[in-house]
N, C-alpha and C positions, 0 to 999 in steps of 0.2 A: 553512698559513694558510688561512684559509678563503677560500676562494673565496667565502666570504662577502665580497662586495664592499661592506663595510659603509660606507655614506656615501661611496662612491667613484664619481666621475663621469668622471674623466679617462680611465680605461681604456676606457669605452664610447665616449666622444667620440673617442678615438684609433682605435677600431675603425671608427667611423662615417666618420672622415676618411680612413681607409685601406682602404676596402672593396676586397675582392679576390675575383674569381671565376675559375673555370677558363678562361672565354672570354677575359677580359682578360689573364690570364697567358699564354695561348697567343698572343694578339696581341703581347704584349710579347716573347715568345720569338722570334716571327717577325721582329719589328723588330730585336731584339738580334742575331739570327742574321745578318741582312743587314748590320747595322752592323759585326759582327765581321769580315766579309770585307774591309770597307774598312779597318778597323783593322790587319788582318794585312798588307795591302799597304803601308800607311803604315809599319808597324813593320819590314817587310823593307827598305824604302827607307832607314830610319834605323838598320838593323842592331840593332834592339832586340827582345828576346824578348817573347812574349805574357805570360809570367809577370812580367817586369819592368813591363810596362804595367799589369797587374792590381794590382801592388803600389802603383802611382802613384794608383790610384782609391781614395779614402777615402769610404765611404758617409756618414760623419758630416758631411763637409764639404758634401754635396749635399742634406742634409735641409732641407726648408722647413717649419717648424712655426710656426703662427700665434701660439701662446702657449706657448713652450717653458718647461719647468719647471726650476728649479734642483735641485741634488742634495738640498738640505734639503727642498724641497717634494716631491720624488719619494719621499724617505724617509718623510715624513709620510703621503703617499698609500698607500704600502706598509703602514704601520702601521694606518692607518684601515681598510684593506681586510681586516685581520685580526681586528678586534674585533666579532665577530658571534656567531651561534649555535654555531659550532664550539668556541670557547673555553669556552662555558658547559657543553658536553657532556664536557669533559676529565675532571672527577671521576668520571663514570660510566665513562669509558674506563679509568681507573686501577683502578676496581672490577673490571673484566674481566681486567686484566693483573696486578694486584697492585702495590703502591706501589713496590717495588724494581725489578721488571721494567719497569714503566711509565716510571719515571724514566730508566733506561738506554736503553730502546727509543725513547723520545721524542727523546732527543738523537741517537741513531743515525739514525732516520728523518728528523729535521730536517737532519742533515748530508747524507744522500742526496738529499733534496729540493733543498737548496741547490746541491749539485754538479750535479744534472740541469738545474736552471735555468741554471747557468753554461754547461754545454756546449751548451744550446739557443741561448743568446744568442750565444756565440762561433761556433756553426755558422751562425747567421743572418748574422753579420757577414762570414764567409768567403764565403757564397753571394752576398751583396750585392755584394761586390767582383768576383766572377766575372761576375755578371749586369749589373753596372754600374747598380744601382738603389739608391736611398737607404735603403730599408727593405723588409721583407717581413713578412707576417702569419704566424701559426703554420701554417695550411694551406699557404700559399705556400712557406714554408720547407721543409715536408715534401715537397711536389711537386718543388721544385728539387733537394733532396738525393737523393731516390730516383731521379731522372732521370739522375744522374751516379754512382750507387753501383754495387754489384755487379750483374751482368747479371740475376740472379734478381729483383732489386727494381725494375728499370726499368719493366717493364710495369705495375707497381702505382702508378706516380707519379701518374697522373690520379685514380685511385680513392682515393688517400690523402687527397685534399682532402675528399672526402665522408665518409670514415671519421672524420677529425678533427673536421669540422663536426658530425657526428652525436654524437660523444662530448662535445663542448663544449655542444651543445644539450641533451643528456640531463642533463649535470651542472648547467647553469644552471636548467633546469626542475625538476630534483631539489632544488636549493637553494630554489626557490620553494615546493615541497611542504613542505620542512622549515620554512620561514618561516611557512606557513599553520598547520601544526600547532603551532609555537612560540607564535604569537599566540593561538590558541584555548586552548592548555594554560595559558598564563599568565593569560589573562582568567578562565578557569574557576577557577584557584587563588585569584585575587584576589577573586572575587565569590562564591565557594562559600558563604560564611556568609550571604549575602543572598539568593542564588538556588540553594539546594542541589540542586534537582531538575532543573536544566538540563543536558542531555547535552553533552559536549564537541563533538560534531558540530554542534549548534545554535549554539554560539559561533562555529564556523568559518563556518557559513551566514550569520551576522549580518554578517561582514566581507566576504562575497563581492562584493556590489554595490560597496562602496567600493574593493575591490581592482581590479575591472574598470575603474572610472572613473579611478583613479589611473594605471592602465596605458594609458589612452587618451592620456596626455600624450606627444606625439611628440618633443618636444625636452627632453632631460634638463636643460637649463639652467634650465627652470622649476621643476625639483625641487631645485635647489641650496640654496635657503633651508631646505627640509625636511631636506635632508641635513645641513646645518650644525646644525640643532636636534637631529637624531638623534645626531650625534656628541657634542654636549654632554650629552644625556641618558645616553648610554652611559658616558661617563667618570664621571658622578655615580653611576650605578647600580653600576659596578664598584667604586667606592670603598666603597659601602655593603655590597656582597658581601664585600669584604675585611674589613670591620668584623665581619660575622657569623662569618667563619672564625676570626678571631684574638681575639675578645672574651673568650674563656675559654681556659684552658690546653688544649693538644691532648694526646690520649692515643692510643697505638698499640694499645691493647687491642682484640682482635677485628678487627684490620686485617691483611689477608693480604699478605705481601711478594711472594708468587708466586700468581697466579690460576690458574684452571683452563685447561688447554691448549685445550679445545674452545671457550673464550670468547675466546681471544686474537685470532682474526680480527675480532671485533667491535671490539676495541681498535684494531687495525690500520686498519680502515676509518674509524673515528672520527678518528684522528690524521691520516690522509691528508686527510680532508675539512677538518679544522681548519687544518692547516699549509700545504697546497699552494695556491700562488697562481699557478699556471701560466697561468690565463686572463687575468691582468692584467699579467704581467711584461713581455711584448713591447710592448704598447701604452705601458706606463710608460717603458720604455727608449727607444722610438721618439720620445717626446715630450720627452726631456731636452735641455736646453741644452748640457750637456757629457756625452754618453752614455758617454765613456771611463771616467768615474768610477764607472759602475754596477757593474762587476765588478773594480775594484781590490781589493787586499788589505784595505784599510780603506774600501772603497767602500759604496755604498748597499745592495747585495745582502747582503754579509756582515754589516754592522752591523744592518740591518733584520731579517734572518733570525735572527741571534744573539739579538737582543732578543725576537723573537717566540717562538723555541723556549724561551728561558728563562722567559718569561711563561706560556706554555702548560704547560710542565712544572711550574712552581711552583703554578699554580692547580689543575692536575690532582692533584698530590701533596697539597697542604694541604686541598683540597676533599674528597678521599677520606678523609684522616685525620680531618677534622672530622665527616663524615656517614656514613662507612662504607658498608655494603651498602644502606642506605636511601636513598642519594643518588639524585635523579631524573635523567631524561634531560637535563634542564637543571638546573643547581644552584639556579636561582631557585625551583624547586618545593620544595626542601628548606628554604628559609628559614622560620624560625618566629618566636620572640619576639625583639624587639617586633613584634607582628603587623602593626601599621599600617605600619611602615617596610617590612616584607617585601612587603605588598600594593602599596605605592607603587612598589617596584622592579619588581614583576611587571607592573604597568600601564605604567610608563614604558618598560620594554624592549619590551613589546608594541607600543607606539606607535612606538618607534624602528625596530623591525624592519618594521613596516607600511610606513614610508616608504622602507625599503631594498628592499622587494619589487620595485618597478618597475625599479630599477637592475639587479637580477639578471635579471629577465625581459627587459629591454631587449636583452641579448646574444642570448638565444634568438630574440626577435622579429627582430633584425637578421639572424641567419643564415637563418631560415625565410623571411622576407619579402624581404629585399634580395638574398639569394643564389639563391633558387629560385623564388619566386612572382612578385615584381614584374617581373622581366625578361619573363615570359610575358604580362603585362598592360599592356605599354607603350601599346597603342592602345585600351585599355579606358577608356571615359569615366567608369566608376564605380570607378576604381582606388583612390581614397581610401576609399570605402565598404568595399571588400574588405580594405583594410589594417586597418580597425577590426574587421572580422569575424575576421581572423587573430589580432589582439591579444586579442579576447574569447575565442576558442576556446582559445588557449594558457593563459589564466588559468583557464578552466573545466577544462581537462585537469589542471592541477596541483591544482586544488581537489578534483576527483573522486578523484584518487589519495590526497590527504590525508584525505578522508572515509573512503575504503576502508581505509586503514592509518594510523590516528592514533597511531602509536608513534614518538615523536620520536627516541629513541636508535637504533632500528633503521633508520629512514629515513636518518639521518646516516651510519651505518656502511655501509648498502647503497650509497649514491651515492658515498661515498668509495672503497670497494673497486671498484665497477663502473666508474667513469670515471677517477678520478685515478691508479689503478695504471697505466693506459695513458698518459694525458696527462702525468702528472708523472714517471714513471719509465721505462717501456718506450719510448715514442715518441722522447723526446730522445736515448736511447742509440742507437736505430736511425738517427736523423737524423745524429748525429755520425759514426757508422760509414760511412754513405753519403757524407757530405760529404768526409771525409778518405781515402776508399778509394784514390784515385789519387795521394795525397800521400805516404803512408808506404811504406817498403820492406817486405819480407817480415816481418822481425822486428817492426817497428812495427805492422804489420797484426795479427799474432798477438796482441800485447799488447792492442791496442785491442779486437779482437774478443772476447778472453777477458773483459776488464773489462766491456764493454758487454753481452755476452751474459749475464753475471751479473746485471746490472741488469734486463735483459729478463725473465729467468727469475724473478727476485724479484718484479717487477711482475706477471708472469703468475700466479705462485703466489698473490699477494695478491688478484688479480682473481678467480681461481677459488674459492679457499677462503673469502675474505671475502664474496663475493657469495652463495655457497652457504649459509654460516652465517647471514647476515642474512635470506635468503629462508626458511631453515629456521625461524628464530625468528619471522618474520612469519607464516608458515603456522601455526606452533604457537600463536600468539596468538589465532587464530580458533577453535581447538579447545577 
């Protein structure tokens, strides 16, 4: 699922409410360490083991959430976060893989993503019990896990925070690049009959100032009405896209069941970008009224991901069957007659994605500003001014990248392979291995390591091959 956080504010509010830094975590560790000595003495007096005490601590019972969400609301947030640019790129992804391979591979990748989300959430819960804290962010979970894992990983626990923050920041900024190209591409397609000579980069330049201004909004609550409007626009637009796909009988003529092997990494990166929701999962689970329902057999995660994988596979399959090799990086570019309806969809989705841009950029701003820059400017009287400077520079950075490489499908594939292979597949496997390293016996360790190393290697393969293929095609587009 896309990390397109489409119309989604709860995840970023959750991140804002639960900001975590290495310094804070260290302080928490020191306090926890001192408390643990007291606990041990008490437990010895009561002849109660530490393990039994840890089992008594339930992180869910100690979470204080100002506005907790129900399971239904969390499911809706999860679905809202999926309906963005990623799903619109699925027909192009199926062109790279072939419709038969794409259909099977999407289901397999969806199952792997769901499994990795599950082991990340369960690892977080286990670490919360040990540290006796209500919740942990993704970087905090990684540091806590590596600090108790195999000896080889323990020196890396502190640096893991910065590595995951870097991956999250690159992914969120990459999504903003995708959004900028998407808006410009759809505006150009919609207005080409009226302004045929305007270059795509000029359309992106036209939206630069509005993007900077909308990203100056420091409180996402003020964007809530825009987000609601964007969600409504998206649902209407998707209905119209489905009308274009099914308005005439579909034909498999000239549609390849198996694509070219060298193009499969482009498919892989696009599907990861579209399906993976690792950036919003933990804030969502942390904000739930009944978080236990999140990973139940018929809980929020399985139902949500099941629906999302089905929706993405269906749109990719039928979108490719409808438009074949001519399908665009976004299916909206391939919409034709009736032309006015197609132009309406392109403009509406451009508007919807415009209002989603600051939600994606907010996470990157949160990491850069609150984790690294703001703590160094505590005594600076111009702190607010510098925050606006940082916000502006980040928008300009994404804009310059979009101007340099205005290839929507290649951008999506690049950032999917570059960031989500690690965040969504490899890192959760490493975190679970470290978390349970001292829990399992020898046989259990061997099984766990074999399983998780397979996930790490799969993620690493996708990272290397997917990134290389995307960069190769991006470089080729300049020649």
